[in-house]
C-alpha positions in Angstrom: -37.9 -15.1 -119.0 -38.8 -18.8 -118.7 -41.1 -18.7 -121.7 -38.2 -16.9 -123.7 -35.6 -19.5 -122.6 -38.0 -22.5 -123.0 -40.7 -21.6 -125.5 -42.3 -25.0 -125.4 -42.8 -25.0 -121.6 -46.2 -24.4 -120.2 -45.9 -21.8 -117.4 -48.4 -21.0 -114.7 -48.3 -18.1 -112.2 -49.6 -18.0 -108.6 -49.4 -15.3 -106.0 -51.2 -14.0 -102.9 -52.9 -11.1 -104.7 -54.9 -13.5 -106.8 -58.5 -14.3 -105.9 -58.8 -17.5 -103.9 -60.7 -19.6 -106.5 -58.4 -18.4 -109.2 -55.3 -19.4 -107.2 -56.8 -22.7 -106.3 -57.6 -23.4 -110.1 -54.0 -22.7 -111.0 -52.6 -25.0 -108.4 -55.0 -27.8 -109.2 -54.2 -27.5 -113.0 -50.4 -27.7 -112.1 -51.1 -30.7 -110.0 -53.0 -32.4 -113.0 -50.0 -31.7 -115.3 -51.6 -29.1 -117.4 -48.6 -26.9 -116.8 -44.8 -27.7 -116.7 -43.6 -25.0 -114.5 -45.3 -23.0 -111.6 -43.8 -19.5 -111.0 -45.1 -18.5 -107.4 -44.3 -16.4 -104.4 -43.9 -17.9 -100.9 -47.8 -18.7 -100.9 -46.7 -22.1 -101.8 -44.6 -22.3 -98.6 -47.1 -24.4 -96.7 -50.2 -26.3 -97.3 -49.3 -27.3 -100.9 -48.7 -31.0 -101.6 -47.8 -31.8 -105.1 -46.2 -35.2 -105.3 -45.1 -35.0 -108.9 -43.1 -31.8 -108.3 -39.5 -32.7 -108.1 -37.6 -29.5 -108.7 -37.7 -26.0 -107.0 -35.7 -23.0 -107.8 -35.6 -20.3 -105.1 -34.4 -16.9 -106.5 -32.7 -14.6 -104.1 -32.7 -17.3 -101.4 -30.5 -14.9 -99.2 -33.6 -12.8 -98.6 -35.4 -15.7 -96.9 -35.3 -16.9 -93.3 -33.9 -20.2 -92.4 -37.4 -21.7 -91.6 -38.9 -20.3 -94.9 -36.1 -22.1 -96.9 -36.7 -25.2 -95.1 -40.5 -25.0 -95.8 -40.0 -24.0 -99.3 -37.5 -26.8 -100.0 -40.0 -29.3 -98.5 -42.5 -28.5 -101.4 -40.5 -31.0 -103.6 -39.6 -34.6 -103.0 -42.9 -35.6 -101.5 -43.0 -38.9 -103.5 -40.6 -41.6 -104.5 -39.0 -39.3 -107.0 -35.6 -37.9 -106.4 -36.0 -34.1 -105.8 -33.7 -31.0 -106.3 -33.8 -27.7 -104.6 -31.6 -25.0 -106.2 -31.0 -21.7 -104.3 -29.9 -18.7 -106.3 -28.0 -15.9 -104.6 -25.6 -13.2 -105.4 -21.9 -14.0 -105.0 -20.9 -15.1 -101.5 -18.9 -11.8 -100.9 -22.0 -9.7 -101.5 -23.9 -11.5 -98.8 -24.2 -10.6 -95.1 -22.7 -12.8 -92.5 -26.2 -14.0 -91.3 -27.3 -14.8 -94.9 -24.2 -17.0 -95.4 -24.8 -18.8 -92.2 -28.5 -19.5 -93.2 -27.5 -20.9 -96.6 -24.7 -23.0 -95.0 -27.3 -24.4 -92.5 -29.9 -25.3 -95.2 -27.1 -27.0 -97.2 -25.8 -28.8 -94.2 -29.1 -30.2 -92.8 -30.7 -31.7 -95.9 -31.8 -35.1 -94.4 -35.3 -36.1 -93.7 -36.4 -35.0 -90.2 -33.8 -32.3 -89.9 -36.2 -29.6 -88.8 -35.2 -29.7 -85.2 -31.6 -29.1 -86.1 -32.5 -26.2 -88.5 -34.7 -24.6 -85.7 -31.8 -24.8 -83.3 -29.3 -23.4 -85.8 -31.9 -20.5 -86.6 -32.1 -19.7 -82.9 -28.2 -19.7 -82.7 -28.1 -17.3 -85.7 -30.7 -14.8 -84.7 -30.3 -15.0 -81.1 -33.0 -15.6 -78.4 -33.1 -12.4 -76.6 -34.3 -12.0 -73.0 -38.0 -13.0 -72.4 -38.7 -10.1 -69.9 -35.7 -7.9 -70.5 -34.8 -5.1 -73.0 -32.3 -7.3 -74.8 -34.4 -8.5 -77.7 -33.6 -10.1 -81.0 -34.7 -8.7 -84.3 -35.8 -5.2 -85.8 -39.2 -3.5 -86.2 -40.2 -5.5 -89.3 -39.9 -8.7 -87.1 -42.5 -7.1 -84.8 -44.9 -6.5 -87.7 -46.6 -3.4 -88.9 -49.8 -4.2 -87.1 -48.1 -4.5 -83.7 -46.1 -1.4 -84.3 -49.2 0.5 -85.3 -51.0 -0.6 -82.1 -48.1 0.5 -79.9 -48.0 3.8 -81.8 -51.8 4.3 -81.4 -51.7 3.7 -77.7 -48.8 6.1 -77.2 -50.7 8.9 -79.2 -53.8 8.2 -77.2 -52.0 8.5 -73.9 -50.7 11.9 -75.1 -54.2 13.1 -76.1 -55.6 12.0 -72.6 -52.8 13.5 -70.6 -51.0 16.3 -72.3 -53.6 17.5 -74.8 -57.0 16.6 -73.3 -58.4 20.1 -73.8 -57.8 20.1 -77.5 -59.1 16.6 -78.0 -62.0 16.9 -75.6 -64.7 16.1 -78.1 -62.7 13.2 -79.6 -62.2 11.6 -76.3 -65.9 11.7 -75.5 -66.6 9.3 -78.3 -63.6 7.1 -78.3 -63.3 3.5 -77.4 -61.4 3.2 -74.1 -60.4 -0.5 -74.7 -58.3 -1.4 -77.8 -58.2 -5.0 -77.0 -60.1 -7.6 -74.8 -58.7 -10.8 -73.6 -60.9 -13.8 -73.3 -60.6 -16.7 -70.8 -63.0 -19.6 -71.0 -63.5 -23.3 -70.6 -65.2 -23.7 -73.9 -63.2 -25.4 -76.6 -62.3 -22.6 -79.2 -59.6 -23.9 -81.6 -58.8 -24.6 -85.2 -58.2 -28.4 -84.7 -54.9 -29.8 -86.3 -57.0 -32.5 -88.0 -58.9 -29.8 -89.8 -56.0 -27.7 -90.8 -52.8 -29.9 -90.8 -50.1 -27.4 -91.3 -49.1 -25.4 -88.1 -47.9 -22.3 -90.2 -51.4 -22.3 -92.0 -53.3 -22.5 -88.6 -51.2 -19.7 -87.3 -51.9 -17.6 -90.4 -55.6 -18.4 -89.9 -55.6 -17.3 -86.1 -53.7 -14.1 -87.1 -56.2 -13.3 -89.8 -59.2 -14.1 -87.5 -57.8 -11.5 -85.0 -58.0 -8.8 -87.7 -61.7 -9.4 -88.5 -64.3 -6.9 -87.5 -67.4 -6.5 -89.5 -70.0 -9.2 -90.2 -69.1 -9.2 -94.0 -65.5 -9.9 -93.2 -66.5 -12.8 -90.7 -68.8 -14.2 -93.4 -66.1 -14.0 -96.0 -63.6 -15.7 -93.8 -66.1 -18.5 -93.1 -66.7 -19.0 -96.7 -63.0 -19.3 -97.5 -62.4 -21.6 -94.7 -65.1 -23.9 -95.8 -64.0 -23.6 -99.5 -60.4 -24.5 -98.6 -60.8 -27.1 -95.7 -64.4 -28.4 -95.7 -67.2 -28.1 -93.2 -66.1 -25.9 -90.2 -65.9 -28.0 -87.0 -68.0 -26.8 -84.0 -64.9 -25.6 -82.0 -63.9 -23.3 -84.8 -67.4 -22.1 -85.3 -67.3 -21.1 -81.6 -64.0 -19.5 -82.0 -65.3 -17.3 -84.8 -68.2 -16.2 -82.6 -65.7 -14.7 -80.1 -65.1 -11.9 -82.6 -68.4 -10.1 -82.1 -68.0 -11.1 -78.3 -64.8 -9.2 -78.0 -66.1 -6.3 -80.0 -69.0 -5.8 -77.8 -66.8 -6.2 -74.7 -64.6 -3.4 -75.9 -67.5 -1.1 -76.4 -68.7 -1.7 -72.9 -65.1 -1.2 -71.5 -64.1 -4.7 -70.6 -60.4 -5.3 -70.9 -60.9 -9.0 -70.0 -63.9 -11.4 -70.2 -64.0 -14.7 -68.3 -66.7 -17.2 -69.2 -66.6 -20.4 -67.0 -69.0 -22.5 -65.0 -72.0 -21.0 -66.7 -70.9 -17.5 -65.4 -69.6 -14.4 -67.3 -67.3 -12.0 -65.4 -66.3 -8.8 -67.1 -63.3 -6.9 -65.9 -63.5 -3.2 -66.5 -60.6 -1.1 -67.7 -58.6 -0.1 -64.6 -57.0 3.3 -63.7 -58.9 5.3 -66.3 -60.9 7.9 -64.6 -62.2 9.3 -67.9 -64.0 6.1 -68.7 -66.0 6.1 -65.4 -67.0 9.6 -66.3 -68.0 8.7 -69.8 -71.4 8.0 -71.5 -70.4 4.4 -72.0 -70.2 3.6 -68.3 -73.4 5.5 -67.6 -75.1 3.2 -70.0 -73.7 0.2 -68.2 -74.9 1.5 -64.8 -78.4 2.2 -66.3 -78.5 -1.4 -67.6 -77.3 -2.9 -64.3 -80.2 -0.9 -62.4 -82.8 -2.4 -64.8 -81.5 -6.0 -64.3 -80.1 -5.9 -60.8 -81.6 -9.2 -59.9 -79.4 -11.0 -62.5 -76.2 -8.8 -62.5 -73.7 -8.1 -59.8 -71.4 -5.1 -59.9 -68.6 -5.3 -57.3 -64.9 -4.2 -56.7 -62.2 -6.7 -56.2 -58.5 -6.0 -55.9 -59.2 -2.4 -56.9 -60.9 -3.5 -60.3 -64.5 -3.2 -61.0 -66.2 -6.6 -62.0 -69.5 -7.2 -63.6 -70.9 -10.8 -63.1 -73.7 -12.5 -64.9 -74.9 -16.0 -64.3 -76.6 -18.3 -66.7 -74.2 -18.1 -69.7 -74.0 -21.7 -71.2 -72.6 -20.8 -74.7 -70.5 -18.2 -76.6 -73.6 -17.2 -78.5 -75.4 -16.6 -75.2 -72.5 -14.4 -73.9 -72.7 -12.4 -77.3 -76.4 -11.7 -76.9 -75.9 -10.6 -73.3 -73.1 -8.1 -74.1 -75.0 -6.9 -77.2 -78.0 -6.1 -74.9 -75.8 -3.9 -72.7 -74.4 -2.1 -75.8 -77.8 -1.5 -77.3 -79.3 -0.4 -74.0 
């Protein structure tokens, strides 16, 4: 449409389905002035700093959250040039009450440094909910598909174990008893803010990191991280190493791993009789018998713990857990 209305304007297109290098090339070409207009999705919401861009048009602005509109509006006016943000929406009478409130708020708070006011207004519009109660704000799409899928899988597994264990007996013998493993440590495991400046970008990277599983996925993530932000700092490299650590811990049956003061403590899954009758736990007992001088197996507060001393790094912890799995 833009090319039809303005045939002499050079238009570039950028979106999240493009390859990283191709998208980067488009953005850099736009920054260098090779294109007059960039048509993009919300991928430009954060991490993009183009000082010579002074106008943004947000189509169907009523579909965006207040924080999204604030971030998108912040993509222009990043120099001494006067900037304009145009929000296109259907007629007000066709908008929901919340959409009208969001648009009014983004129009009202347009001064520099108005982010806090926008956050408070967003909280007022959506509602805070109760932290520990049933009165929560938002719908299932706010929870996210991955979280919803995790809850659904846990519910199905519970039914298989309790109501239909005879039918799924063979499947249950080879299943992973732990779906997620928490890690507590005194090592520094972060993506530093001086490495990735934008908080939204860091949160996105943390979320992506949590979905990685295979070695190929981890290597691809590291390559993309280095390509976008430069050499990976030590604390982020250590953070990435926790992915195989947690994977091995889940295979063993740990629901939590604590690494502090050169000591690793693995907390076994609690209240699951089928696990302690499984092949996985038999393998753990066999390993403990072979290395009983270095490993302690004890019970505390009705939870079985495995303690191993001499763990001075995340890499050392990974190798220890790997040796149990491969036993």
